[in-house]
N, C-alpha and C positions, 0 to 999 in steps of 0.2 A: 325171517320167520315166515313159515307158510300160513295160509288161512287156517282158521280153527278146525275146519272139516278135515284138513290134512295133518294138523299138528299131532304129534305123538310123543310118547315117552318110551325110551328103550327099555326092554324087559329087565336088563341088568340093572338099570337105574331104579326101576320100580321095585326091585327085589327088597331093598331096605324097608320100604313101606309094608311089604308083605311079611317080612320077618318081624317087624314091630307089631303088626296086627296079630300075628300068631302068638306072640308073647302075651298079648292082652286077651287071648282066647277068642278072637274074631275069626270067623270062617273066611276062606279065601274067596275073592271075587271072581267072576267069570270073565277073565281077561284073555285076549289073544296071546299066543305063545311068543311072538316076536316083538310086538310093540303094543303099547296101551294108548288109546285115544286120550288126549289131554283132558277133555271134560270128565271122562271116567276116572282118571287119576286124581284130579282135584276133588271130585265128589268123594272119593275114597278117603282122602286126607281129612276132609271135613267130617265124614262119618266117624273116623277114628278120633277126631277132636271132641265129638260128643260123648265118647266113652272115656277118653283121657284128655284133659284140657291141653296138655303140652305134647300132644301126639306128633305134631309137625317137628318140634324140637327133637324129640326122641328119634324120629326117622332120620333127621339130618345128622345126628351124632353117630348113627350107624354107618354112614357112608365111608367106604374105603376106595382105594384106587380102582379095584375091579368094577365098582358100580358106575364109574365114569366112562365106561366102554374104552376105546383105544386111547383116548387122550389122558386117562388117569395115569398111564405109564409114561406118557410124555412129561407130565408134571414131575414125576419122580426123577427124571433125567435133567431137569432144568437146573442150571448152576445157581440162580438167584431167585428170590421170591418174586421180584418184579417180572422175571421171565415166566414164572409159573402163572401169574395173573394174566399176562399177555396171551399165553397159550390157552388159558381158560376162555378168554374172550373169543379166541379164534375157533376153538373146537367144541364149544359148549353144545352146539347143535347136534353133535354125535350122540349125546346122552339124552337130550330132551328138547322140546319146543315150548317149554314152560315160560321162558323169558330169556333175556340176554344181559350180560355183565358189562359194566363200564368202569373205567378207572380215570380219575382226575387228580391233579395236584393242586393244592391250595397252600402255598408257602411251605412250611415244614410238615404239613399234613397231607396224607394220601386219602382220597375219597373213593371207596368202592361202592358202586350203585348197581342195583339189580332192577331191571325194568320188565314188567309183564303186561302184555296188551290184553290179557284175559280177565284181569281182576274186576273190570266193570261188569262184564257179563257173568262171571263166576266168582262173586266176592267171597271172602273168607280170610282167615288169618293163618291157617295151617300151611299154605303154600309158601308164603314169604318167610315164615319162621323156619320151615324145613330147609329152604335154600340157604338162608344165612347161617343156620346151625351147621349145615354140611360144609360150607366154605370155612367157617371159623374152626370147626373140629378137624377138618383135613389139614388146614394150615398149622394148627397146633401140633398135630401128629407129625407133620413134616419137620417142624422146628424142634420137636422134642421138648417143648416147654409151652406154657400158656403165653400167647402173644398179647401185647398191649393193645386194647381197643379203647379209643378215646371217647367215642359216642356211637350209639346204635339207634336207628329210627325205623319205624314201620308205618305203612299207610293205613293200617286198620286201627280201630278204636282200642283204647286201653281196656283191660279187664275191669268189669264193674265193681268187683269185690276188692277193696283196698288190700286185704291180706293176700289175695291171689296176685295182685300186681306186685306187692313187695316180694313175694316168693319168686316171681318170674324175674324181677330185677336182680335178686340174689343169685339166681341160676345163671343169668347172663354176666353177672359180675359188675354191673353198672346200672344207673337209672336210665331206663329205655324211654325214648320219645315215641309217642303214638300220634296218629292222625297227621303224619308227615306227608309231604308231597311224593316221596319215593322211598323205597327200601334202601337204606344207606348205612355204611359203617365207616368211621374215620379212624385212622391209625397213623403213627409216626411215619413220615415218608422215608426216613432212613432205613426202615425195614425192607424196602424194595431192593436195596443194595446188599442186604445180608445174604450170605451163601446158604443154600439148602443143605443141611447136614446129610452126608451119605449119598448125595446125588452122583450119578455117573454120566457126565456130559458126553462121554464118548458114544453112548447109546442114543443120544438125542437125534442125530440126523436120520437114523433108521426108523425110530419110533415116530418122529415127526412126519416122515414121508408116508408111512402107512396110514397115519391119521388123516393126512391131507388127501390121500387117495380115497379113503372112505367118505370123507366130507364131499369130495367132488362127485362121487357116485350117488350120494344122497341128493345133492342139488340137481344132478342130471335126471334122477328119477322124478323129482318134483316138477321139473320142466316138462316131462313127458306125460304128466298126469292130465286128465281131462280138464282140470281147473288150472292148467299151467299158465294161461294168460293172466289170471288173477294173481297167481304166485309171482309172475314176472313183475307186475306192478309193485307188489309188496317188496320183492327183492331189490328192485331199483330204488325205491324210497329208502330202504334200509341202508343201501350203499351210499346214497346221497347224504343221509343223516350222519353217517360215520365220517364222511369226508369233508363236511362243510367247513369246519374250523381249520382244516389244513389246506383250504383252497383247492381241494381235489375233486369237488363235485362236478365233474365234467363228463361228457359222453365217453371219451376214450378210456379213462381209467375205470369207470363203472362197468363198461362193456367187458373190459379185460377181466375184471373180478368175477364176472358172470360167465366167462368163457365164451363170449360172443364177440363178433366184430362190431365196430360202431354202426356200420350200415345195417347189419342184421338186427341189432338192438333197436334202432330207430324204426325199422320196418315193422318189427313185432309190436312195438309200442303203438304204432299207427293202426295196426290190425286190431289191437285191443281198445282202440278209441281214445288213445292218449298220446302224449309226447313227452320227451325228456324235460322240456322247459315247464310243462304243466305239472309234472311230478316234482320238479325242483321248487316251484312256487308253492305247491300244496304242502310239501315237507317243511319248507321254511315257515309257512303260516302256522302249521300245527306246532312246531317247536317253539316259535315265537310266543304262542299262547302259554305253553308250558313254562318257558323261562320267565315271562313277565309275571306269572303267578308266584315266582320265587323271589321274595324281597331281598334275598342275599345277593342277587345278581344285579349289577348296574346296567344301564342301557348300553354303555360302551362294551361291556363284557358280552352282552347278548348279541350285539351287532357282530362282534368277532366270532362268537360261536356259530352264528348263522352264515358266516362267510362274506360279510359285507366289509369292504375296505374302509368305509366311512359310516359314522353313526347317522349322518344325514340320509344316506341311502336306505338304511334300515327304517328310519322315521317315515320316509316317503312310502315305503312298502306297506307299513302298518296303516298309514292313512288310506291307501288304496284298498286294503283288505277290510279294515274295520270302520273307516270313516272318521277316525280320530287319531290323535297322537299316541305314541306308546305310553306316555305318562298318564293320559286320560284313560286309556284302556285298563292299565294297571289299577288306577284309582277306582274304576267301576267294579273291578273284580274284588277289591278289598272292602 
């Protein structure tokens, strides 16, 4: 994710919001032709929400393959739903810098989570609801049937009006959880193995290659921006966070993912006043705080997610960061 000043929404993705606004009689905003700054897009969603409370949901249900830029057609060629989610994680940045997707397995359940770093600065409910509506609507369209969703959670507060909350639960098809730590949907893990009806896997290599080239060009453009060093630090931390649980948060694989040599990466980090180890420690500390606030995660699970071979190593790290044990820090937060 680039810094907020560089974060943008592709015009094709923003078109769904423009179409819904037009349907409500709202005049078009003064947006650039090629891409929309993230703050402007989120503000527009919230403005629409003041006119129509479920504006974000309506925007999400309008999303079609063409709105997701090049990777929308990649999804159409994926043989299984699990493959489609993986390609969404990989290419989401082609459509927008609003946030990023994550997929986890919990026994016979799959957990789809969506993380946005902008919700603290730009709070509101329309963004997360539009994202989740777009994912669920597009998946339902791919499957040709309504897919089973076991639970749905949003980080914003519930509607104050009980009747409005009941109506929104009815629209989603289940009782929604609000004030959650993260935007999340749970569904049967078996769905990941189901084939995508009508998919053409033969087209996948060509479409995937085109999307990968576009993503590489986007990343290269960000690196050449005047704020490239700040973006580099953000990109390295994102790569570290993604690789921690797989024991891949090391200089060589992170540098390769950013199309840099390990030596060049270390030199550029030093020029930016940082180091790989410093970013690793900072990322672990930030994620540790997030995970410890989630009572569903045991300390052993958190240690694994942060890439520690032993829970004792995790405990020593928390003592160094916070001056107390993980259990004590968790208790203080609750």
